[in-house]
N, C-alpha and C positions, 0 to 999 in steps of 0.2 A: 599421534595426538589422541587424547582421551575421548574427544568428541566423535571420532569415527565409529559408526555403528551404534551411537548412543542416541536413541530416538524417543525414549520415554522419560519425561522429566516432570518435576512438580515444584510448586512454590506454595508455601503456607503464608498467605497474605496476613500480615499482623501489624498494621499501623494503629496501634492501640495506645491511647493516652494513659496516664497513671494517677489521675485525681481520685480514683476509687481503689482502695486497697485490694479489692477482689480481682482487679484486672491483672492478667497473666500470673495469677497465683497458683494455677493448676496445670502448668505446662508439664508435659511428660515426654521428653525426647526419646526414651526407649520405646514407648507405645507408638509414637509417630514413625520412627525408623522401621519398626517391625511392620507397621501398616504399609509403608512404602515398599518394603521387600515383598510382602504378600501380593501387592498389586503388580509387581514386576517393574517398578520404577528404577531407572538406571542412574538418574542424577537428581539431586535435591538442591533447589535454590533456597538458601536460608538467610533470613533477615538478620544482618548484623546491625545496620542502622536504617530504620524506616523514615517515613516523612515526618514523624514526630521529632526526629533528632534524638530520641531517647534510645540509647544503645542496649542491645541484648547481649552484651559481653562487658567485662570489666575494663572500661576505657579510662584513660587518663586525660582525654581531650575535653570531653564535656561531662555527661553523667549517664548512668544506667537507668533503665526503667525501674521505678520504685517497687513495682509488684514482684520483681524477680528477687528482691532482697539480697542482691549480690551474687545470685546463682548465675553461672556462666551458661546461659541457654544456648548461645551460638556454639560454644566449644563442645557442649555435651551432645548436641545434635550432630555436629561434625564427627565426633568420636563414634556415636552409635551408627551413623551412616557408613563410615569407613569399615566398621566391624562387619557390615553386611554387603561390602563391596559396592556401595552406592557412592558415586562421585558427588562432590559438594561444590556449589557455586555460591560465593559470598555476595549477598545483596547489600548495596550501599546506595542511599538516596542522596543525590546531589541536586542543588538548586531548590528543591522542596525540602526545607529543613526548619521546622517550627522552633527548635531550640536555638539555632543560630539567628533566626528572625527575631525572637524575643530578647535575646541577650546582646545582639549587635544590630541596633536599628540602622546604623550607617551602611550595613550590607544589603539592606532591602531593595528590591526592585521598586521602581516608581513609574506610575502610568503618566501619560501625557498631561493628565489633569492634576498630577501631584499626589495621587493616592498610593498607599501601599496595599498589598494584596488582601490583607485581613480586614481592610476597611470596608470591603464589599459584603453584601448580604443577598442571598436568594437569587444569585445569577449563575449562569452556566460558565463553563470553562474555568473551573476552580475558583470562581469568585463568590464564595459563600461564607467567608470568615473562618474557614477551618485550615486553610493552607498558607503557611508562611513561606514566601518566596524570596530567595536571596539571589544576588546577581553574580554570575560567573566572571564578569569583568572586574569585580572587586578583588584587588590583589590580596588583601587580608583574608577574604573568604577562600581564595585559592590555596593559601598556605594552610588554612584550617582543613580543607579537603585533603591536601597532601599529607598532613600529619595523621589523619584518620586512616588513609590508605596504607601508609607506611606501618602504622601501628598494627593494623589487621594482618598484613602480610608478614610481619615479623613475629606475631603471636601464634599464628595458625598456618597449617599446611593444607590449604584447599586447592582444588583443581582449577577453579575459574572465579572471575568476578563479574557481576552484573552491575553496571553503573546506570541507575535509573534517572529518568527525567532530564535527558540531555537536550533541553530546549527552553526557550522563554515562553511562558504562558501568555504574555502580552509584550508589546513593544516597550522596551525599558528606557526610561529617561533619567535613570539615577545619575549621581555625580560621576561615577566611574565610566558609564557609557558616554555621557556628554563630553567628558575629558578626553576619552580615547578618540572619539569622532573629531573633536576639535584639533587634536594633535595630528591626526592623519590627513585632515582635509583643510584645516583652517576655517571651518564653518560650524555653525550651530546645527543641531539635528533638526530635520524638517518636521513640521507638524501638520502639513497638508499632504494627503496622498496624491501623487501625480506620476502615474506610470508613463505618461508621455515624455517626461523629463528624464534625460539620461542621468542627471545628478541624483534623482530620487531612486532610480534603479540601482545606481552605484551604492547608495546608502543601504539598500536591502542586501545587495551582494556582500557588502562589508559585514553586516549582521550575520549572514550565513557563514562567512569565513571566520568570524569571531567564535561562533559556536563550534565549528569544526576544530578550531585551534584549541578551544577548551577541552574538547574530546581528546585531542592529541596530548594535551597536558596531563590529563588524569590517567590516560593509558600509559604514558611514560612513567608516571608515579608508581604504577603497579610493576611495570617491567624492570624498573631500576632496582627493585627489591626482590622481585619474584619473576625472573625471565620466562619461566615455563608456564606461568599462569595465563589461561585464556582470558580474553576480554570481550564482553558484549556491552554495547551501549544501547539504551532505549531508543529505538528508531521508529516507533509507531507514528510519530508526528511527521514523518516524511510524507505521509499520505494526507496531511492536513494543511492548513493555510500557511501562507508566507509569513504570517505573524510569528510563528514559532521558530523560524530560522533553522529548521531541521532539514538537511538535504542529504543527498547521496554522498557528499564529502565525508560524512561521519563513518561511512562503511570502510574508508581507508584506515580507520583507527581501531578496528575491531578484528577479532579472530574469526568471527562469524556474525552475520546479521540476525536481528531478532527484534520482537516487539509484541505488544498485546493489542488485540483488536476485538471489536464487539459488533461488527456490522453485517454479519451474515456470510453465506457461503460463496456468493459471487465475489464479494470483497476479499474473502480468504483466498479463493483461487487466484485472483488478480495479484494480491500482495505476495502470495507464495511464489508465483512465477517471477515477480520482480526481485524478491529476496534471493531466490535461487540463482539469478543471473548476476547480482551485484556482490554477493558474499565472497570474501576471500577464500573461505573454506566451507565445505559441506559436512554435515547438514547445517542449514540455517535453523532457527527455532521460531515457531509460531506459538504465542501465548494466548490463551483465552480462559474465561472463568468457568468454574463449576456452576456458579449461580446463573440463573436464567432471568433476564437476558444478560445481566452484568452484575457487578459486585454490590450494587445498591440493594439487590434482592437477596439478602444475606442467607435466608433459610430455604430458598427455592432452588432446587437442583435441576439442571438440564436432564432431559430424557437420555436413555442409553443410546438411542439412534442418533440424537444430535451430537453427543460427545464422540460417538464412533465416527460420525461424518467429519468432525473436526480432525480427529487423529489420522484417518486414512487420507484426507485431502492434503494434509501436511506431508504425510509419508510418500505419496506418489510423486510429489514434487521434490523428493529427497530432503525433506525437512523433519526436524524433531518437533514433537508436540509437548508443550509445557502447560499442565493444568494449574490454573491459579485458584487455589482453594482458600476459603475465608475462615480463619481461626475464630472461635468464639472469644469475646472479650476476656473471659476468665482463663483462657489458654487451652481449653479443651478442643478436641477435634471430633468429627463424626466418623468413627473407624469404618463403618460399612461403605462409605464412599470409596475406600481403597480396597478393603477385603472382599467386597462384592462387585460394585459397579465398575471401577476402573480395572480390576483384575479380569473381569469377563471381557472387557473391551480389548485390553492388551493381549489377552490370550488369543483373541481373534486376529489381531493385526500383526503380532510378533512373527508368525511364520512368513509374512509377506516381505519382511524387511530385507531379506537377502536378494530379492528380485528387483528392487527399485534402483533408479539411476537418474541423475539430474539432467541428462542431455535429452530433452524432449524434442520430438519431431514437430516442426511448426512450419507452416506456409506463410503465415502473417505474423509480424511482430508489431506490437503496440509500444511506442516509446513513451515511457512515463518520465517527464522532465521535472526534476525536483527543484530546479531553479526558476521555474515559470509558473508558480502556484498562485497566480493572482488574476484578477479580472481588470483589464485596462480601463474598463468603463467606470471603475470606481474613482477615477481621477477627479480631483476637485473636492473630494470628501475630506472632512476633518478627521484626524487620526482617531479621535474618541468616538466617531460615528461608524468606524469600520465594522465589517461583518466577520465573525469568526467561522462562519459556516462555509464548507467547500462549495465552489461554484463550477463553472464550465471546466476549469483546469483538472478537476477530479472527476466530475460527472461524465465528461465526454469520453475519456479513455475507458472508464468503467462501463459505460453504456455500449461502447464498441465491443468490449469483451463479452458483454451479454449477448449481443447480436451474433458474434462469431461462434459463441457456444451454442446458441439457438440453431444456427445453420450448420453446426458440426464442422466448422472450418478449423483445422489445427492451428492454434495460435500460441504465442508466448508474449511475455511482457518484459521489456528490457530497459536498462538504465543507460545513462550517458556513456558510461565506461564500455558498454557493449556495442556502441555504434561503429566501432572500428572493425568489427567482425560479425556483420549481420549475415546469418545463414538463410533467413527466410526470403521468399520472393517479393513480398510486399511489406513495406514499412508504413505504419500509420502515425501521423502527427495530428492528434485530435485537439484542436484549439490550443496550440502551443503559442503563448504570447511573446516569448522571447527565447531566442536560440543563441547560445554563446558561440564565439568564433570557432573554438576547437570542435564543438558539436557540429557546426555547419560544415566544417572541413570534411568530416566523416560522412555526413548526409549527402553532400555534393558528390563525393567519391562513389558512394553506393549507387546513386542514380546514374552517373556517367558511365559506370562499369556494367550497367544493365539492370539495375534494381528498379522496382516500381514504388513510387511514393504516393500515398494518399494524404492530402492536406485538407483540413476543414477549418473554417473560421479565419482568424487573424493570421497574418504572415509575420513570422518572428525574426526574420533576418533579411537584410538588403539583398544578399546573394540569392536567397530563395525567391524573392520577388523578381529578381533578374532572370532566374531560370524559368520562371513562369511568363516572362515577357511583360511584367506589370510595372507600373510606376511605383515608386517607394517614397513615402513621406516621413519615414523614420519608424523605429520600433514603437509599437503601441499607438501609432498615429494614423492607422489606416481608416479611411473614410467608411462610414457605415450609414445605413438608412436611419432616418428619424423614426420611421414606423417600427414598432416592436412586434407587429404581427405582419408577416410577409408571405410571399408565394414563389414557387418555382414552376415555371411554365416549360414543359418539355418541348424540345425541338424535334425535327424528324429524326435526327441522329440519336436522340435520347428517348424515343418512344418505347423501346424495349425495357430500358432501365426504369423508366417512370411509368410502367404499365399501370393502367387504372386511373391515370391523370392525363389531362389535356388542357387546351387553351380555355375551355369553359369551366373546367374543374382542375386548376393547377394544384400542386402539392402545397399543403399548408405548412408554413414554417413559423412556429410560435415564438419568434425571436427576431431581433434585428439581423440584417444581412450586411456583410461587408461589400463595398462597391468595387467591382473589377474595373480597373482603369489600365488598359493596355498602353504600352509605349507605341509610338508611331510605327506602323508597319508590322507589328507583332500579332495583331488579332487574327490575321489569316493563317497563322501557324497553329492556332488552337482549334480543336474539334469540340464544338459547343453542344452540350447535352440539355441545357436548360437556361432560360433567361429569367431575369428578375421581374416579378409582377408585384405591384403595391395595392393596398386597399384604396377605396375612394377617398377616405378621410384618415386622419391621424387617430390610431387607437387610443382610447381614453379621453378623447375630446368630446365636447357636447354635440358637435356636428357629426352626424352619422348617416350611413346609407341603410343599414339594418340595425335595429336597436340592440340585439343580443350579440352581434358578431361584426366582423370587419371584412366583408366579401371583397374579392379581387375586382379591381376596376381600372387600374393604370398599368397597361402592358408596356414596360419601358423598352423592351428589346435588348436591354443590357445583358451581356454574358454573365452568368452566375455560376454555372457548373461546366467545367471543360477539362480536357486532357491535352497534354502537349508532350511531344517527344523531346528528350534531352539526352544528348550523347547516345549511349546504347540503351538507355532506359526511358522512362516516362513519368510524368507527374499528373495525377488526377486531383483537381481542386474543386471544393465545394465552398460557396460563399458563406455558409453557416454550418455549425456542427450538427447536421441533421441527424446524426446518430443519437442525439439526446432526445429526439422527439418521441413521445409516448405512443402514438397510434400504431396499430399493427401494420397498416399499409405504408406508413413512413419507414418502419423498420424493414419492410420488404424491399423498399428502394435501396437501402443501404446494403442489404444482402445481395441484390442484383449488381450493385457497384462492385462489391467484393468478387462476385463470380465473373464479372466482366474483366476484372484485373487478374483473376486467377482461374483460367479456364480448366486447369488440371490441378488436382490435389494429391497429397501424399497418401491419403486414405479417405474413405467415405463412410459415413454412418447415417442411419435414419433414426437415431435416438431422439426422443422428444426434447423440447427446449431446456428442461431442467436437468438433463443428464449430460455431463461432460465426458467426452471421450478423449483420452490421452494415449500417446504411444511413445515408446523409446526402444533403443537397442542397447543391450548389455551383454558383453562377451559374445557378440555375434548373434545373439538371440533376440527376436522381436517380441515385445510385450505390449499389451493393451490394458488400460484401466478404464472402467466405466464407473462413474461416481454419480449417484442419484442426489443431486444438490437441491432438493426441495427445501424451501425456506420455512415452511410450516410443518409442525409435527402433528401426528405421526407421519413418517415417510410411507407413502403408498408404493407398492411394487409396480414395476414397469415390465411389460411382456414383449417378447419377440422383437429384439433389436438386431438388425443386420449390419455387419461391417464388412467392407471389402477394400482390398489394396492391391497394387501391382505386385506381380511375382507369384511364384507357386509355393504354397505351403501345404503340407499333407496332414498336419495335426494341429488342433487347437485344444488346449487343456485349461480348464477352470482350476486355478491353483488353490482355491479355498477347499474344493471338494475332491479334486483329482479327476473329475468327470471329463470325458472327451466330448467336444461340441461337434455339431454337424459342419463339415467343411466341403465346399465345392470349388472347382477351378474351371474357369471358362474365359476365353478371349483375353488371356494374359492376366486375369484378376482372380485372386483368392477371396472367397466369401465365407463367413461363418455367422452363425446365429446364436444369440444369447436368449434363451427361452424365458428366463425370469431374472429381474434385477431387483434386489431389495435395497441395500445401502450401497454396496460396492461389489465389483468383481475385478480380479486381475487374471488376464488370459495370456498364456504363453503359446506362441506359434513356432512350429518346427517344420523344417523343410524335409 
């Protein structure tokens, strides 16, 4: 398959309108293809139909961009790229289609208030009047998409297709959605959010299935005409809210996973691990913009260090990097971006490509549950009042990743499909509100066969509650404190984990806690590390003990943090996702929990918190990567990092320079030192 070994990719972003005759009047496919060749790009994603719905090829379905004056831009770029042995991925925008929106009003998505998407102004999440959104549940729209896909695949011989925007930007109440829901359930679509209600959760699950089914439909449209064509759907919204209905199910309809992100390097490391594990084939692809920090800053280019860090972070996870460059409205590019900047970066990373491998060594797995991206506490809210911003469901696993990186604990991020084959010793469920039955089957088997489970916050399945010996009131119905600022009071058993905290100064928990209610006779099977303490008064009320804060005053004695043996394994439970707490001392508690659960590691590093250490084995050889993931530029060098691992190795080589590093062996452990780390290093160990 062409994707094997194809790590350097590019997209010329060109969602350009055509009301000005200057727009796209100066496109130069030969100049662009030559610039890609000079940079060392291996694959070009080329816009066939962007969000405008104005095609960059001579279509018979809708119409071409006027500025091209009939010139087959897509076809010419395809030809020029193939001349230079550059693979081509055809870009097609689905759901976001201004032409279809303007010409077919009955295809439009409809909000709960009855608005179409272009009715909005100056709001986030595509609600600014520029984006025409049409609904994938509309059968006529589906046939329009099918016709476009068939036309492209019959006219051109490209290697792959990228189907963008496989999600709803808002919950859709168009006639097609309402009709489909009524036919499937006999009911009207709900207008009040209620995660406590199984019927509402079923409504959301149906939306997710609908979107996955649409992805399957468009993939089939491609494969029916062009069986060898690879398919990538936009999956970036898998890391966003339930609203968008983008889940891991979409990964079943692609050749490889991919999507664009703009949230920094911790986010990239997290999502790269997740993509690596759920993709049907490697490499997955990570997209991000040349523009700093994102495409809205059209003329501001990221620094070399920042782009290098994006490229190498994707690569060490066995991912391709796709640069999203922004074309100027007249169709011109900035050649030095390719001839100088990206060329210098790829010249540095290209020699590393032969060493990377997707099978990372990990002691802890974070499960990212794509079907549980909601906060049950939003129940009772009107649909129009919902929040689009990520909450605990995204923050908790991401913050746990930050803590594991900070403490140099080898970790990975897995999806639901990976639960059947967990290789790590510890599995983290960070505020997972709902667990599907088949997911719970795998989690239960993992624990009973000797695995260790960390659970924080809400309990997402009745069987998990039973394994913990707790009462269960239903999914998303777990009792929690009224108080939104609470405390954890360490017990004698928990004094080491909660070092620095005690009865007089318990651990601050700036959130509600879930109440642990054991079944009769089960409490004595739990080893309790902390109990629940409440403030004197309700936070936010006029009555207070201290005007600026909510000091602890009610020591309930209720179990809040405990562990319990289950089968050959055990479960550690925390009544709140304390991994989301900001204070340094709070993060230290989570680190000590992880070290309690994981007394031995696969390897050890003393790298500072912004440096990620990764390791893998390829062809029997052990490799390490050190990535300096500083979020602010310029990246400052780090000195004197020591790494050690079990076993005897006699040589450690810096693959960038060929220099041999100092190696020592004692007490069954091999240690080596990295004297200076700029952006990255890849080290090979030899026995």
